[in-house]
BADOZA-17339 format. One record per atom (N, C-alpha, C): residue number from 0; residue in one letter; z, x, y. Coordinates in steps of 0.02 Angstrom, whole numbers, plus 50000, padded with zeros to 5 digits. Each point is the difference from the previous one (the first is absolute). Example, Ala and Ser with C-alpha at 12.3 -4.5 7.8 and 13.67 -1.06 7.14 Angstrom:
BEGIN
   k r     w     u     v
   0 A 50390 50660 49716
   0 A 50000 49955 50059
   0 A 50000 50045 50060
   1 S 49964 49982 50053
   1 S 50003 50042 50059
   1 S 50037 49961 50055
This chain:
BEGIN
   k r     w     u     v
   0 G 47500 50486 51287
   0 G 49987 50063 49965
   0 G 49938 50035 50025
   1 G 49978 50053 49966
   1 G 49942 50038 50021
   1 G 49935 49962 49994
   2 A 49999 49947 49960
   2 A 49938 49961 49990
   2 A 49997 49940 50046
   3 A 50030 50007 50058
   3 A 50005 49943 50047
   3 A 49933 49970 50018
   4 A 49948 50042 50005
   4 A 49935 49975 50021
   4 A 49953 49989 49941
   5 A 50028 49987 49942
   5 A 49958 49986 49941
   5 A 49957 49939 50014
   6 T 49940 50000 49971
   6 T 49954 49944 50010
   6 T 50035 49935 49980
   7 G 49992 49949 50041
   7 G 50031 49936 49986
   7 G 50071 49995 50027
   8 S 50027 50055 50027
   8 S 50066 49997 50029
   8 S 49996 49975 50072
   9 F 50055 49975 50026
   9 F 49998 49976 50068
   9 F 49986 50057 50049
  10 D 50028 50058 49988
  10 D 49988 50055 50046
  10 D 49926 50018 50004
  11 A 49965 49996 49943
  11 A 49928 50012 50000
  11 A 49964 49946 50039
  12 V 50019 49937 49990
  12 V 49971 49945 50037
  12 V 50010 50009 50075
  13 Y 50061 50020 50019
  13 Y 50014 50010 50071
  13 Y 49959 50058 50028
  14 T 50001 50056 49967
  14 T 49965 50059 50024
  14 T 49925 49990 50004
  15 N 49972 49971 49947
  15 N 49927 49995 49995
  15 N 49970 49940 50037
  16 T 50040 49948 50011
  16 T 49971 49939 50028
  16 T 50038 49973 50060
  17 L 50063 49982 49991
  17 L 50036 49966 50054
  17 L 50006 50042 50062
  18 S 50015 50065 49992
  18 S 50008 50043 50059
  18 S 49933 50014 50033
  19 K 49946 50001 49960
  19 K 49934 50017 50027
  19 K 49964 49940 50030
  20 N 50001 49943 49964
  20 N 49957 49944 50018
  20 N 50037 49942 50032
  21 C 50066 49997 49993
  21 C 50036 49939 50019
  21 C 50049 50009 50058
  22 S 50028 50061 50005
  22 S 50054 50010 50049
  22 S 49976 50001 50072
  23 G 49935 50004 50011
  23 G 49974 49999 50068
  23 G 50009 49933 50034
  24 C 50010 49947 49959
  24 C 50015 49933 50028
  24 C 50068 49975 49977
  25 H 50017 50012 49937
  25 H 50061 49973 49971
  25 H 50059 50048 50008
  26 A 50022 50007 50062
  26 A 50059 50040 50017
  26 A 50018 49984 50072
  27 P 50064 49999 50016
  27 P 50020 49987 50070
  27 P 49969 50052 50047
  28 G 49969 49977 50052
  28 G 49971 50046 50048
  28 G 49935 50032 49978
  29 A 49973 49979 49942
  29 A 49937 50029 49976
  29 A 49944 49982 50048
  30 P 49951 50045 50008
  30 P 49946 49988 50049
  30 P 49960 49936 49986
  31 G 49994 49981 49935
  31 G 49960 49941 49984
  31 G 50040 49936 49994
  32 Y 50066 50005 50013
  32 Y 50042 49941 49992
  32 Y 49986 49950 50056
  33 A 49989 49937 49981
  33 A 49987 49947 50049
  33 A 50047 49942 49985
  34 A 50048 49989 50045
  34 A 50048 49946 49990
  34 A 49964 49934 49991
  35 G 50020 49963 49949
  35 G 49969 49935 49987
  35 G 49941 50003 49953
  36 S 49972 50060 49989
  36 S 49946 50003 49952
  36 S 50014 50050 49944
  37 T 50039 50052 50015
  37 T 50019 50048 49948
  37 T 50062 49974 49965
  38 E 49999 50001 49933
  38 E 50057 49977 49961
  38 E 50062 50038 50024
  39 S 50052 49962 50019
  39 S 50053 50030 50039
  39 S 50058 50029 49961
  40 S 50005 49987 49935
  40 S 50059 50026 49965
  40 S 49985 50064 49961
  41 L 49937 50020 49996
  41 L 49983 50062 49966
  41 L 50011 50060 50045
  42 D 50033 50051 49973
  42 D 50009 50062 50037
  42 D 49982 50058 49953
  43 F 49940 50027 50011
  43 F 49977 50054 49957
  43 F 50008 50068 50034
  44 A 50047 50005 50049
  44 A 50010 50063 50036
  44 A 50025 50056 49954
  45 T 50042 49983 49952
  45 T 50024 50049 49952
  45 T 49998 49969 49930
  46 A 50003 50041 49948
  46 A 49999 49975 49932
  46 A 50060 49954 49987
  47 D 50059 50020 50024
  47 D 50059 49959 49989
  47 D 49993 49931 50032
  48 K 49977 49999 50062
  48 K 49991 49936 50035
  48 K 49946 49959 49966
  49 A 49946 50032 49979
  49 A 49945 49964 49967
  49 A 50025 49967 49936
  50 F 50035 50037 49959
  50 F 50025 49971 49938
  50 F 50046 49942 50014
  51 S 50045 50009 50049
  51 S 50048 49948 50017
  51 S 49966 49937 50024
  52 T 49952 50007 50046
  52 T 49969 49939 50028
  52 T 49954 49967 49950
  53 L 49973 50038 49952
  53 L 49957 49969 49949
  53 L 50040 49957 49951
  54 Q 50067 50005 50002
  54 Q 50041 49956 49959
  54 Q 50004 49930 50030
  55 G 49977 49992 50061
  55 G 50005 49937 50035
  55 G 49938 49957 49995
  56 S 49993 49956 50049
  56 S 49945 49952 50002
  56 S 49967 50002 50068
  57 A 49939 49975 50003
  57 A 49964 49998 50063
  57 A 50037 49958 50051
  58 A 49995 50021 50063
  58 A 50032 49964 50055
  58 A 49962 50014 50064
  59 G 50001 49952 50045
  59 G 49971 50011 50065
  59 G 49925 49991 50004
  60 L 49970 49977 49945
  60 L 49928 49987 50001
  60 L 49985 49935 50037
  61 K 49946 50000 50038
  61 K 49984 49942 50043
  61 K 49935 49967 49977
  62 G 49989 49939 50025
  62 G 49938 49965 49988
  62 G 49986 49989 49927
  63 N 49937 50012 49980
  63 N 49979 49988 49931
  63 N 50040 50041 49950
  64 F 50025 50058 50022
  64 F 50035 50044 49954
  64 F 50073 49978 49988
  65 S 50025 49953 50040
  65 S 50071 49982 49997
  65 S 50020 49971 49933
  66 S 49953 49973 49961
  66 S 50019 49972 49935
  66 S 50021 50055 49951
  67 C 49988 50062 50018
  67 C 50022 50055 49956
  67 C 50069 50026 50019
  68 N 50030 49975 50055
  68 N 50068 50018 50016
  68 N 50046 49979 49943
  69 A 50049 50041 49985
  69 A 50049 49989 49946
  69 A 49972 50014 49931
  70 V 49938 50024 49995
  70 V 49972 50020 49935
  70 V 50019 50073 49987
  71 A 50023 50015 49940
  71 A 50023 50067 49983
  71 A 49942 50050 50003
  72 F 50014 50058 50030
  72 F 49950 50054 50003
  72 F 49985 50026 49930
  73 V 50053 50008 49960
  73 V 49992 50030 49934
  73 V 50038 49958 49949
  74 T 49967 49982 49945
  74 T 50032 49969 49943
  74 T 49998 50051 49944
  75 A 50056 50032 49987
  75 A 50002 50055 49952
  75 A 49969 49980 49934
  76 G 49955 50042 49976
  76 G 49967 49987 49936
  76 G 49938 49957 50004
  77 D 49986 49970 50058
  77 D 49944 49953 50005
  77 D 49961 50008 50064
  78 P 49950 50044 50001
  78 P 49960 50010 50060
  78 P 49966 49936 50024
  79 S 49982 49956 49953
  79 S 49964 49939 50019
  79 S 50042 49952 50041
  80 K 50067 50011 49999
  80 K 50046 49957 50038
  80 K 50030 50038 50060
  81 S 49971 50058 50016
  81 S 50026 50042 50053
  81 S 49955 49997 50062
  82 L 50029 49977 50056
  82 L 49961 49994 50062
  82 L 49971 50067 50022
  83 L 50036 50055 49989
  83 L 49974 50066 50016
  83 L 49934 50012 49965
  84 M 49997 49984 49936
  84 M 49939 50012 49961
  84 M 49943 49955 50024
  85 A 50017 49937 50016
  85 A 49949 49954 50023
  85 A 49970 50022 50067
  86 A 50042 50033 50041
  86 A 49978 50021 50066
  86 A 49952 50059 49997
  87 I 50005 50041 49948
  87 I 49959 50061 49996
  87 I 49945 49997 49948
  88 D 49998 49947 49959
  88 D 49952 49998 49945
  88 D 49967 49931 49997
  89 S 49934 49999 50012
  89 S 49965 49935 50004
  89 S 50003 49961 49935
  90 T 49999 50034 49943
  90 T 50002 49965 49935
  90 T 50067 49965 49992
  91 T 50055 50034 50016
  91 T 50066 49969 49997
  91 T 50004 49942 50049
  92 R 49973 50011 50060
  92 R 50004 49949 50052
  92 R 49966 49935 49978
  93 R 49943 50005 49968
  93 R 49963 49940 49978
  93 R 50041 49956 49954
  94 G 50044 50031 49959
  94 G 50039 49962 49953
  94 G 50071 49985 50023
  95 F 50016 50021 50061
  95 F 50070 49996 50023
  95 F 50017 49930 50024
  96 V 50055 49973 49974
  96 V 50026 49936 50024
  96 V 50076 50003 49999
  97 S 50030 49989 50058
  97 S 50073 49993 50004
  97 S 50013 49945 50050
  98 G 50012 49940 49977
  98 G 50005 49943 50044
  98 G 49934 49990 50036
  99 M 50002 49999 50067
  99 M 49939 49991 50039
  99 M 49967 50067 50018
 100 C 50030 50054 49977
 100 C 49973 50067 50013
 100 C 49949 50016 49946
 101 N 49938 50009 50021
 101 N 49946 50013 49951
 101 N 49947 50045 50032
 102 Q 49943 50006 49967
 102 Q 49949 50046 50025
 102 Q 49977 49985 50071
 103 D 50007 49938 50021
 103 D 49978 49982 50068
 103 D 50052 50018 50053
 104 T 50062 50011 49979
 104 T 50053 50012 50048
 104 T 50032 50069 49994
 105 V 49981 50037 49947
 105 V 50023 50070 49994
 105 V 49955 50042 50045
 106 S 50031 50040 50041
 106 S 49961 50044 50045
 106 S 49969 50056 49959
 107 A 49934 50007 50004
 107 A 49964 50052 49964
 107 A 50007 50066 50037
 108 M 50044 50042 49976
 108 M 50015 50061 50037
 108 M 49941 50048 50003
 109 E 49956 49998 49951
 109 E 49943 50046 50003
 109 E 49953 49983 50057
 110 A 50003 49938 50023
 110 A 49959 49980 50057
 110 A 50028 50027 50066
 111 R 50065 50015 50000
 111 R 50033 50024 50061
 111 R 50011 50075 49998
 112 G 50025 50025 49944
 112 G 50020 50070 49996
 112 G 49953 50044 49961
 113 G 49946 49970 49973
 113 G 49954 50038 49958
 113 G 50018 49994 49927
 114 A 49949 50000 49958
 114 A 50011 49992 49929
 114 A 50037 50061 49972
 115 L 50045 49986 49954
 115 L 50033 50054 49964
 115 L 49953 50024 49944
 116 S 50010 50061 49978
 116 S 49960 50026 49945
 116 S 50022 49965 49935
 117 P 49956 49998 49950
 117 P 50019 49971 49936
 117 P 50063 50033 49971
 118 S 50008 50064 50010
 118 S 50060 50033 49973
 118 S 50063 49979 50037
 119 Q 49995 49987 50066
 119 Q 50057 49975 50037
 119 Q 50020 49931 49975
 120 V 49951 49956 49993
 120 V 50014 49931 49977
 120 V 50030 50002 49930
 121 S 49972 50041 49956
 121 S 50026 50002 49931
 121 S 50070 50030 49997
 122 E 50015 50046 50046
 122 E 50067 50029 50001
 122 E 50052 49948 50022
 123 V 49983 49960 50051
 123 V 50046 49946 50021
 123 V 50009 49951 49942
 124 R 49945 49982 49967
 124 R 50004 49953 49943
 124 R 50044 50029 49944
 125 A 49992 50064 49986
 125 A 50038 50031 49946
 125 A 50075 50001 50017
 126 W 50016 50014 50064
 126 W 50070 50000 50021
 126 W 50032 49931 49991
 127 I 49964 49948 50021
 127 I 50027 49932 49993
 127 I 50007 49981 49927
 128 T 49948 50015 49960
 128 T 49999 49984 49929
 128 T 50059 50033 49964
 129 A 50015 50061 50021
 129 A 50055 50038 49967
 129 A 50069 49978 50023
 130 G 50004 49950 50043
 130 G 50065 49974 50020
 130 G 50018 50011 50072
 131 A 49954 50032 50039
 131 A 50010 50008 50073
 131 A 50066 50034 50017
 132 K 50017 50051 49962
 132 K 50064 50035 50011
 132 K 49991 50059 50048
 133 R 50056 50024 50025
 133 R 49999 50058 50045
 133 R 50009 50063 49959
């Protein structure tokens, strides 16, 4: 509908954060993509692809980060169990545990791509809390 980019909606998350801060590495052929170090199943090239790939789990991570492979990017309704949230928010990351995937093995995206603004982080959190719907 006309309110597609309402705060907390996926389209707002995509427009305000994923397309600006994440798609430079997390997309096929993106300038910052590095095979073997960039999470390989995320595609933030378009909103449709971003939503689709966020329904999946991490894959293709190597070395210390490999324990986060197969961990869900988003757990609808629970940001604390969402790898996406742990990757962009240090507070979430400190409490994150999914098997052997924890604060020591979650890649801190703000260290690589720059910190997101508090409003960006809260918008992602609000979208997940509200059920992570499209």
